[in-house]
N, C-alpha and C positions, 0 to 999 in steps of 0.2 A: 495463436501459437499454443501448441499443446504443452502441458506441464512438463512432460518428459523431455522436451526439446531444450530446456534450460540446462546448460552444462556448468560444471565447476569453474571452468575457465571464464565463462561469461559472468558468473557471479563474482569471481576475482576481479574482473575488469569493472563491473558495476561498483564494487566496494572501493576500488582505487579511484574511480571517477568522483566519488563523494568524500575522498580523503581517509577512508578506512584501510590504510596500508599495513597496519600491524596485526591483522587477524591471523591466527594460526589455522592450520588445516581443519581442526575440529570446529572452530568458529565459522569457517567458510562453509563447511558441511551443514551447520545449523542454519546459516543464512540461506543456503540453497533450499533446504526444507521449508523455511519460512516463506521464501519467494514463491515456491511452488504452491504452497497452501494459499497464499494471497491471490495468486493467479486463478486457482481453482474456485475460490470464493467469488472473485470478480466475474469469472466466466459464467457462474451459475445465476448471477443477477439478471432479472428480466429488464433490460434497459432499452429494448427496441421501441417500446411504446411510451417512454418518458417524454414529458414536455417541460418547458420552463416553469410551468405552474406547479409541477411536482417537486420543485426544489424547496427545501424547508426555509421558511422565513423566520429569521431570528429577530424577535421584536423585544425591545427593552424600553422600559419607561422609568423615569425618575420620580420617586415619591416625594411629596412635599416634606419639608423638615418636620412637620408635626405628625406625620403618619408613621 
């Protein structure tokens, strides 16, 4: 989906779906700009060649009490 395909009515519905029903028109416009920017960033990522091994592994360790 191209960034320009997203309309204010779709953003209003998206906001209502997640409980953001009290946004004024200016806030909806800001949300529209943000959603378009997020989609543009997502579309520019090279994800076609990613594998499961490319997922970051979050490794945590507990240090002993004396460390």
